[in-house]
DRENDO-1510 file (C-alpha; in Angstrom, 1 decimal, always signed):
<recs>
REC; n; res; u; v; w
REC; 1; UNK; +100.0; +103.1; +124.5 .
REC; 2; UNK; +102.5; +101.3; +122.3 .
REC; 3; UNK; +101.2; +102.8; +118.9 .
REC; 4; UNK; +100.0; +106.6; +118.8 .
REC; 5; UNK; +98.1; +107.6; +115.7 .
REC; 6; UNK; +96.6; +110.9; +115.6 .
REC; 7; UNK; +94.9; +113.0; +112.7 .
REC; 8; UNK; +93.7; +116.7; +112.6 .
REC; 9; UNK; +91.3; +118.2; +110.1 .
REC; 10; UNK; +89.3; +121.0; +108.6 .
REC; 11; UNK; +86.5; +120.1; +111.3 .
REC; 12; UNK; +88.8; +121.5; +114.0 .
REC; 13; UNK; +88.9; +117.9; +115.7 .
REC; 14; UNK; +92.0; +115.8; +116.7 .
REC; 15; UNK; +91.3; +112.1; +116.6 .
REC; 16; UNK; +93.3; +109.3; +118.3 .
REC; 17; UNK; +92.9; +106.1; +116.5 .
REC; 18; UNK; +93.7; +102.2; +117.3 .
REC; 19; UNK; +96.0; +101.7; +114.5 .
REC; 20; UNK; +95.1; +98.0; +113.7 .
REC; 21; UNK; +91.2; +98.1; +114.6 .
REC; 22; UNK; +90.5; +101.5; +112.9 .
REC; 23; UNK; +88.5; +102.5; +115.8 .
REC; 24; UNK; +88.5; +106.2; +117.2 .
REC; 25; UNK; +89.7; +105.8; +120.6 .
REC; 26; UNK; +89.6; +109.4; +121.6 .
REC; 27; UNK; +88.3; +112.7; +120.1 .
REC; 28; UNK; +89.6; +116.2; +121.1 .
REC; 29; UNK; +86.5; +118.1; +120.1 .
REC; 30; UNK; +87.2; +121.8; +119.9 .
REC; 31; UNK; +83.5; +122.8; +119.9 .
REC; 32; UNK; +82.9; +126.7; +119.5 .
REC; 33; UNK; +86.7; +127.3; +118.4 .
REC; 34; UNK; +87.7; +128.5; +115.2 .
REC; 35; UNK; +91.0; +127.4; +113.2 .
REC; 36; UNK; +91.7; +124.3; +111.4 .
REC; 37; UNK; +94.4; +121.8; +112.7 .
REC; 38; UNK; +97.4; +122.5; +110.5 .
REC; 39; UNK; +100.2; +120.0; +111.8 .
REC; 40; UNK; +100.6; +117.6; +114.6 .
REC; 41; UNK; +103.7; +116.3; +116.4 .
REC; 42; UNK; +104.0; +113.6; +119.4 .
REC; 43; UNK; +106.8; +114.1; +121.9 .
REC; 44; UNK; +109.5; +111.4; +121.9 .
REC; 45; UNK; +108.5; +110.2; +125.3 .
REC; 46; UNK; +104.9; +109.8; +123.9 .
REC; 47; UNK; +103.7; +112.0; +126.5 .
REC; 48; UNK; +102.4; +115.1; +124.8 .
REC; 49; UNK; +100.8; +116.0; +121.5 .
REC; 50; UNK; +101.6; +119.5; +119.9 .
REC; 51; UNK; +98.6; +120.6; +117.7 .
REC; 52; UNK; +99.2; +123.5; +115.3 .
REC; 53; UNK; +95.9; +125.2; +115.0 .
REC; 54; UNK; +95.8; +128.3; +113.1 .
REC; 55; UNK; +98.1; +131.0; +114.8 .
REC; 56; UNK; +98.4; +128.9; +118.1 .
REC; 57; UNK; +99.9; +125.9; +119.4 .
REC; 58; UNK; +98.1; +123.7; +121.7 .
REC; 59; UNK; +99.9; +121.1; +124.0 .
REC; 60; UNK; +97.7; +118.1; +125.1 .
REC; 61; UNK; +98.4; +115.3; +127.4 .
REC; 62; UNK; +98.2; +112.0; +125.4 .
REC; 63; UNK; +97.0; +109.8; +128.2 .
REC; 64; UNK; +94.4; +112.2; +129.3 .
REC; 65; UNK; +90.8; +112.2; +128.4 .
REC; 66; UNK; +90.4; +115.8; +128.6 .
REC; 67; UNK; +90.0; +118.1; +125.5 .
REC; 68; UNK; +91.3; +121.0; +127.6 .
REC; 69; UNK; +95.0; +121.5; +126.6 .
REC; 70; UNK; +97.9; +121.5; +129.2 .
REC; 71; UNK; +98.9; +124.9; +127.6 .
REC; 72; UNK; +98.6; +127.1; +124.7 .
REC; 73; UNK; +101.6; +128.6; +123.0 .
REC; 74; UNK; +100.6; +132.1; +121.6 .
REC; 75; UNK; +103.0; +134.4; +119.9 .
REC; 76; UNK; +102.6; +133.9; +116.0 .
REC; 77; UNK; +100.7; +136.3; +114.2 .
REC; 78; UNK; +99.7; +134.1; +111.3 .
REC; 79; UNK; +99.1; +130.4; +110.4 .
REC; 80; UNK; +101.5; +128.1; +112.2 .
REC; 81; UNK; +102.6; +125.7; +109.4 .
REC; 82; UNK; +105.1; +123.3; +111.1 .
REC; 83; UNK; +105.8; +121.9; +114.7 .
REC; 84; UNK; +108.7; +119.6; +116.0 .
REC; 85; UNK; +110.0; +118.5; +119.2 .
REC; 86; UNK; +113.6; +118.6; +120.2 .
REC; 87; UNK; +114.9; +114.9; +120.8 .
REC; 88; UNK; +114.7; +115.3; +124.5 .
REC; 89; UNK; +111.1; +116.8; +124.4 .
REC; 90; UNK; +111.9; +119.9; +126.4 .
REC; 91; UNK; +111.9; +122.2; +123.4 .
REC; 92; UNK; +109.4; +122.7; +120.5 .
REC; 93; UNK; +110.2; +124.4; +117.2 .
REC; 94; UNK; +107.3; +126.2; +115.2 .
REC; 95; UNK; +107.3; +127.8; +111.8 .
REC; 96; UNK; +104.7; +130.1; +110.7 .
REC; 97; UNK; +103.2; +132.2; +107.5 .
REC; 98; UNK; +104.2; +135.2; +109.7 .
REC; 99; UNK; +107.8; +134.7; +108.6 .
REC; 100; UNK; +109.1; +133.6; +111.9 .
REC; 101; UNK; +110.6; +130.3; +113.6 .
REC; 102; UNK; +110.1; +130.1; +117.3 .
REC; 103; UNK; +111.8; +128.0; +119.9 .
REC; 104; UNK; +109.7; +127.4; +122.7 .
REC; 105; UNK; +110.9; +126.3; +126.3 .
REC; 106; UNK; +108.1; +123.6; +127.2 .
REC; 107; UNK; +109.0; +124.0; +131.0 .
REC; 108; UNK; +108.0; +127.6; +131.0 .
REC; 109; UNK; +106.0; +127.8; +127.8 .
REC; 110; UNK; +107.8; +131.0; +126.8 .
REC; 111; UNK; +109.7; +131.8; +123.5 .
REC; 112; UNK; +113.3; +131.1; +123.8 .
REC; 113; UNK; +114.4; +132.4; +120.5 .
REC; 114; UNK; +112.9; +133.9; +117.4 .
REC; 115; UNK; +114.4; +133.7; +113.8 .
REC; 116; UNK; +113.1; +136.3; +111.4 .
REC; 117; UNK; +113.1; +134.6; +107.7 .
REC; 118; UNK; +113.2; +138.1; +106.4 .
REC; 119; UNK; +115.1; +140.2; +103.7 .
REC; 120; UNK; +115.9; +143.9; +103.8 .
REC; 121; UNK; +113.2; +146.1; +101.8 .
REC; 122; UNK; +113.6; +149.5; +100.7 .
REC; 123; UNK; +111.9; +150.9; +103.7 .
REC; 124; UNK; +111.6; +148.0; +106.2 .
REC; 125; UNK; +112.2; +144.3; +106.3 .
REC; 126; UNK; +109.7; +142.0; +104.8 .
REC; 127; UNK; +109.3; +138.3; +105.9 .
REC; 128; UNK; +108.7; +135.3; +103.8 .
REC; 129; UNK; +105.9; +132.9; +104.7 .
REC; 130; UNK; +107.4; +129.5; +106.2 .
REC; 131; UNK; +106.0; +126.1; +104.8 .
REC; 132; UNK; +108.0; +123.8; +106.7 .
REC; 133; UNK; +110.8; +123.6; +109.6 .
REC; 134; UNK; +112.5; +120.2; +110.7 .
REC; 135; UNK; +115.2; +119.7; +113.4 .
REC; 136; UNK; +118.5; +118.2; +112.3 .
REC; 137; UNK; +119.4; +114.9; +114.0 .
REC; 138; UNK; +122.4; +116.6; +115.6 .
REC; 139; UNK; +119.8; +118.9; +117.3 .
REC; 140; UNK; +121.8; +121.9; +116.8 .
REC; 141; UNK; +120.4; +123.1; +113.3 .
REC; 142; UNK; +117.1; +123.8; +112.1 .
REC; 143; UNK; +116.1; +123.6; +108.3 .
REC; 144; UNK; +113.3; +125.8; +106.7 .
REC; 145; UNK; +111.6; +126.4; +103.5 .
REC; 146; UNK; +109.6; +129.3; +102.5 .
REC; 147; UNK; +107.3; +130.8; +99.7 .
REC; 148; UNK; +110.2; +132.7; +98.3 .
REC; 149; UNK; +111.8; +129.3; +97.2 .
REC; 150; UNK; +114.4; +129.4; +100.0 .
REC; 151; UNK; +115.6; +126.5; +102.0 .
REC; 152; UNK; +117.9; +127.9; +105.1 .
REC; 153; UNK; +120.0; +126.4; +107.8 .
REC; 154; UNK; +119.7; +127.9; +111.0 .
REC; 155; UNK; +122.4; +127.2; +113.7 .
REC; 156; UNK; +121.0; +127.2; +117.1 .
REC; 157; UNK; +124.6; +127.6; +118.8 .
REC; 158; UNK; +125.4; +130.8; +116.9 .
REC; 159; UNK; +121.8; +132.1; +116.4 .
REC; 160; UNK; +122.0; +132.8; +112.7 .
REC; 161; UNK; +121.2; +131.6; +109.3 .
REC; 162; UNK; +124.4; +130.0; +108.2 .
REC; 163; UNK; +123.4; +128.5; +104.5 .
REC; 164; UNK; +120.9; +129.2; +102.0 .
REC; 165; UNK; +119.7; +127.2; +99.0 .
REC; 166; UNK; +117.4; +128.3; +96.1 .
REC; 167; UNK; +117.2; +125.4; +94.0 .
REC; 168; UNK; +114.4; +126.7; +91.7 .
REC; 169; UNK; +114.6; +130.3; +91.8 .
REC; 170; UNK; +111.4; +131.9; +93.5 .
REC; 171; UNK; +109.2; +128.6; +93.0 .
REC; 172; UNK; +107.9; +128.0; +96.7 .
REC; 173; UNK; +109.5; +125.1; +98.4 .
REC; 174; UNK; +106.6; +123.2; +100.1 .
REC; 175; UNK; +108.2; +120.7; +102.3 .
REC; 176; UNK; +111.7; +119.5; +103.5 .
REC; 177; UNK; +113.1; +116.3; +105.0 .
REC; 178; UNK; +116.2; +115.4; +106.5 .
REC; 179; UNK; +117.6; +111.9; +107.0 .
REC; 180; UNK; +117.5; +110.3; +110.2 .
REC; 181; UNK; +121.5; +110.0; +110.2 .
REC; 182; UNK; +121.9; +113.5; +108.8 .
REC; 183; UNK; +123.2; +112.1; +105.4 .
REC; 184; UNK; +121.1; +114.1; +103.1 .
REC; 185; UNK; +118.2; +116.7; +102.5 .
REC; 186; UNK; +115.2; +116.4; +100.2 .
REC; 187; UNK; +113.2; +119.3; +99.3 .
REC; 188; UNK; +109.9; +119.5; +97.3 .
REC; 189; UNK; +108.3; +122.4; +95.6 .
REC; 190; UNK; +104.9; +123.4; +94.2 .
REC; 191; UNK; +105.6; +122.1; +90.7 .
REC; 192; UNK; +106.1; +118.6; +91.9 .
REC; 193; UNK; +109.9; +118.7; +91.7 .
REC; 194; UNK; +112.2; +117.2; +94.2 .
REC; 195; UNK; +115.8; +118.2; +95.0 .
REC; 196; UNK; +118.3; +116.2; +96.9 .
REC; 197; UNK; +121.6; +117.3; +98.5 .
REC; 198; UNK; +124.2; +115.2; +100.4 .
REC; 199; UNK; +125.2; +117.0; +103.6 .
REC; 200; UNK; +128.9; +117.0; +104.4 .
REC; 201; UNK; +130.7; +117.7; +107.6 .
REC; 202; UNK; +131.4; +121.4; +108.3 .
REC; 203; UNK; +134.9; +120.7; +108.6 .
REC; 204; UNK; +135.4; +119.2; +105.3 .
REC; 205; UNK; +136.5; +120.9; +102.3 .
REC; 206; UNK; +133.2; +120.1; +100.3 .
REC; 207; UNK; +130.2; +122.3; +100.5 .
REC; 208; UNK; +127.9; +121.6; +103.3 .
REC; 209; UNK; +125.1; +120.9; +101.0 .
REC; 210; UNK; +126.3; +119.2; +97.9 .
REC; 211; UNK; +123.4; +119.1; +95.1 .
REC; 212; UNK; +123.3; +115.3; +93.9 .
REC; 213; UNK; +120.0; +115.0; +92.1 .
REC; 214; UNK; +116.8; +116.3; +91.2 .
REC; 215; UNK; +113.5; +114.8; +89.6 .
REC; 216; UNK; +109.9; +115.3; +88.9 .
REC; 217; UNK; +108.0; +113.4; +91.4 .
REC; 218; UNK; +104.4; +114.7; +90.4 .
REC; 219; UNK; +102.8; +116.7; +87.7 .
REC; 220; UNK; +100.6; +118.6; +90.2 .
REC; 221; UNK; +101.2; +120.3; +93.4 .
REC; 222; UNK; +103.5; +118.6; +95.9 .
REC; 223; UNK; +102.3; +118.8; +99.7 .
REC; 224; UNK; +104.9; +116.9; +101.5 .
REC; 225; UNK; +108.2; +115.0; +101.1 .
REC; 226; UNK; +109.3; +112.4; +103.7 .
REC; 227; UNK; +112.3; +110.4; +104.2 .
REC; 228; UNK; +111.7; +106.9; +106.0 .
REC; 229; UNK; +113.6; +106.4; +109.3 .
REC; 230; UNK; +116.0; +103.8; +107.8 .
REC; 231; UNK; +116.7; +106.2; +104.8 .
REC; 232; UNK; +115.7; +103.7; +102.2 .
REC; 233; UNK; +112.7; +105.3; +100.8 .
REC; 234; UNK; +111.1; +108.7; +100.2 .
REC; 235; UNK; +107.5; +109.3; +100.2 .
REC; 236; UNK; +106.0; +112.3; +98.1 .
REC; 237; UNK; +102.4; +113.4; +98.7 .
REC; 238; UNK; +100.5; +115.4; +96.1 .
REC; 239; UNK; +97.3; +117.1; +94.7 .
REC; 240; UNK; +97.2; +114.3; +92.3 .
REC; 241; UNK; +95.6; +112.1; +95.0 .
REC; 242; UNK; +98.5; +109.6; +95.1 .
REC; 243; UNK; +101.6; +109.1; +97.2 .
REC; 244; UNK; +104.6; +107.7; +95.4 .
REC; 245; UNK; +107.4; +105.8; +97.1 .
REC; 246; UNK; +110.9; +106.2; +95.8 .
REC; 247; UNK; +113.8; +103.9; +96.7 .
REC; 248; UNK; +117.2; +105.4; +97.4 .
REC; 249; UNK; +120.4; +103.9; +96.2 .
REC; 250; UNK; +123.7; +104.4; +97.9 .
REC; 251; UNK; +124.7; +107.0; +95.3 .
REC; 252; UNK; +121.5; +109.0; +95.8 .
REC; 253; UNK; +119.6; +107.7; +92.8 .
REC; 254; UNK; +115.8; +107.9; +93.4 .
REC; 255; UNK; +113.6; +105.3; +91.7 .
REC; 256; UNK; +110.0; +105.2; +91.6 .
REC; 257; UNK; +109.0; +101.8; +93.5 .
REC; 258; UNK; +105.2; +102.1; +94.1 .
REC; 259; UNK; +102.3; +104.6; +93.5 .
REC; 260; UNK; +99.9; +104.3; +96.6 .
REC; 261; UNK; +96.6; +104.7; +95.2 .
REC; 262; UNK; +93.2; +104.8; +96.9 .
REC; 263; UNK; +92.6; +108.4; +98.2 .
REC; 264; UNK; +90.2; +110.3; +96.1 .
REC; 265; UNK; +91.4; +114.0; +96.7 .
REC; 266; UNK; +94.4; +115.8; +97.6 .
REC; 267; UNK; +96.9; +113.9; +100.0 .
REC; 268; UNK; +98.4; +116.5; +102.6 .
REC; 269; UNK; +100.5; +114.6; +105.1 .
REC; 270; UNK; +102.1; +111.4; +105.8 .
REC; 271; UNK; +104.2; +109.6; +108.7 .
REC; 272; UNK; +106.4; +106.6; +108.6 .
REC; 273; UNK; +106.1; +104.0; +111.3 .
REC; 274; UNK; +109.5; +103.5; +113.3 .
REC; 275; UNK; +110.5; +100.5; +111.4 .
REC; 276; UNK; +109.7; +102.2; +108.0 .
REC; 277; UNK; +107.4; +99.2; +107.2 .
REC; 278; UNK; +104.2; +101.3; +107.3 .
REC; 279; UNK; +103.1; +104.6; +106.2 .
REC; 280; UNK; +100.1; +106.8; +107.2 .
REC; 281; UNK; +98.5; +109.3; +105.1 .
REC; 282; UNK; +95.9; +112.1; +105.4 .
REC; 283; UNK; +93.7; +113.4; +102.6 .
REC; 284; UNK; +90.8; +115.8; +101.7 .
REC; 285; UNK; +88.8; +112.8; +101.0 .
REC; 286; UNK; +88.1; +112.8; +104.8 .
REC; 287; UNK; +90.0; +109.6; +105.6 .
REC; 288; UNK; +93.5; +108.7; +106.9 .
REC; 289; UNK; +95.0; +105.5; +105.6 .
REC; 290; UNK; +97.6; +103.0; +106.8 .
REC; 291; UNK; +99.6; +101.4; +104.1 .
REC; 292; UNK; +102.0; +98.4; +104.1 .
REC; 293; UNK; +105.2; +99.3; +102.5 .
REC; 294; UNK; +106.0; +95.8; +101.0 .
REC; 295; UNK; +102.7; +95.6; +99.1 .
REC; 296; UNK; +101.7; +99.1; +98.6 .
REC; 297; UNK; +98.2; +98.2; +99.7 .
REC; 298; UNK; +95.9; +99.8; +102.2 .
REC; 299; UNK; +95.7; +97.8; +105.4 .
REC; 300; UNK; +93.5; +100.2; +107.4 .
REC; 301; UNK; +91.3; +103.1; +106.7 .
REC; 302; UNK; +90.3; +105.7; +109.3 .
REC; 303; UNK; +87.1; +107.4; +108.8 .
REC; 304; UNK; +85.0; +109.8; +110.8 .
REC; 305; UNK; +86.3; +113.5; +110.5 .
REC; 306; UNK; +83.2; +115.5; +109.7 .
REC; 307; UNK; +81.9; +119.2; +110.2 .
REC; 308; UNK; +78.3; +118.8; +111.4 .
REC; 309; UNK; +76.7; +116.2; +109.0 .
REC; 310; UNK; +79.4; +116.9; +106.3 .
REC; 311; UNK; +82.6; +114.8; +106.0 .
REC; 312; UNK; +85.7; +117.1; +106.5 .
REC; 313; UNK; +89.1; +117.0; +105.1 .
REC; 314; UNK; +91.9; +115.2; +107.1 .
REC; 315; UNK; +95.1; +117.3; +106.6 .
REC; 316; UNK; +97.6; +116.1; +109.1 .
REC; 317; UNK; +98.6; +113.2; +110.8 .
REC; 318; UNK; +101.3; +112.0; +113.4 .
REC; 319; UNK; +102.4; +108.5; +114.2 .
REC; 320; UNK; +104.6; +107.2; +117.1 .
REC; 321; UNK; +105.2; +103.6; +117.5 .
REC; 322; UNK; +108.8; +103.4; +118.6 .
REC; 323; UNK; +110.4; +103.4; +122.0 .
REC; 324; UNK; +109.0; +106.0; +124.4 .
</recs>
């Protein structure tokens, strides 16, 4: 399988698609099971799919035809909102509305480490819901964002939170994205604003996160920010039904290049192709779309998510068309 395209939805189903034909090639039907599919991630070797479904993470074998997962990672006590593979595929990182980040050893399926995204309270600590977590390209750090408006860097070697950013007070940060070369960090909040930091070497005299710009991307709720693999573009998804594409100059100026229009409802998630030439999006209008970046046009639409006879919102997607 050279191109793996997967979507998940409120109908509890996970669907695999033939990217160019638009045909659904496999459905993981979770009949009788509760919980919507929140996030999806494909392992670097294209062997495994991790699906965050309510409080649990299910691991499926991509080449299998079975709807039975290989294993279930069960330790979070609330919605799992993010899931990412380590570059070697041996570890999985999850973030949850229970206020914890967990690192899982996929060989033993045990929790290897837990980070509490908390603050001391008067009588007991309280924990802030995590909205997104991503792995730094150096594989030694995690970046998280939460409902309290905080962005944190977690050092895996020292087992602690080493940096904290609060760009807009207590306005919740919805999504974070790290450049593939580790050069910059972008965050988007509930009010449609984006914040950008240049990432400097820890050994330099400059701050680790150097604020370089901020801008209003959408007037409505922002759901996802994602930097392209070549770090030339930023995609922002929103409740306003659009996806906006921003070009990035060498001195971190962000200019709106295109507005991808076609979805009829909220756009929840997106994923770039490995060459940054295509973008997949998932929407509450029951569809996913494949967009050509050069033209800004939809080149394929994926229909089929439904709950009974009722079409169901597609809320997450994953794409892996690079080397396995």
